[in-house]
N, C-alpha and C positions, 0 to 999 in steps of 0.2 A: 556549454554555451546555450543560451535560452533561444526562444523563438524570436524572429526579427521580421518587421514589417517589410514586404517586398517593395521594390521600386517598379511601379507600374505606370504605363500611359493610359490615356483616356481610351484608346483602342483595346488595350488589354482588358480594362474593366468592362467595356462594353461586351467584348467577347465572352468574358465570364458570365455576365448577367443574361446574355442570350441563351446560355446554357441552362438557365433557370426559367426560360420561357418569355423573357422580355424582348420586345422588338423596338427598333428606332421609330418613334412617333413624330418627332419634329426636331428642328435645329434652329437656334437663334444664336448667331455669331459663333463663338467657340463652344457653346454649351448645347449638349444633345440630350433630348427628353426621351427616356425609355419608358415604356408602358407595357403592362399585361393586364389581362382581365381574369380575376379569380373570384368565384363566388358572387358574380355580378357586380363586382367593385373594381374600379380602375386602381391600379397600383402604378405610381409614377415616381421615377427617379431622375435627377438631373445630373449629368456627368460632364465635366469640363473636358474638352478634347485638347488637353495639355500633355507634353511629353517632357519630363515625367510629371505626374500629378504630385503636389506637395504632400508630405506625410500627414499633416494635419487635415487636409482636404480628404485624403484617402481614408483616414480614420472616421471622418464625418460621413463619407459615402457608405462605409461599412456599417456605421450606426443606423443610417437611413434604411439600407437594404435589410438590416436585421429585423425591421418592422414586418417584412414580408417573407423572409427566408431565415431558417434557423441558423444561428451562429456556428453550430457545428458543421453545417454544410458550407458556410462561407469561409470560414477561418483558413482552411487549407489552401484557398485561392489567394489570400491576402498576406499570409504569414509563412515564412520558411522556417524549417527546423534547424 
């Protein structure tokens, strides 16, 4: 059996990203803005506070986060073996 995308909530994703240094910066409705400052640049991600997050949305979050964090570090948090 191959790897499979995990079923994650917004809170799960926020907890994962906090482990990489992101902090909650703001919230508008059900969307939470996470931010970290690296190399004098703001790195921002928007996470929907849904339970669960739709698979397509989760893949989009993974792609966005991959701009700031290597995929090899992220994939174990988002995919199960």
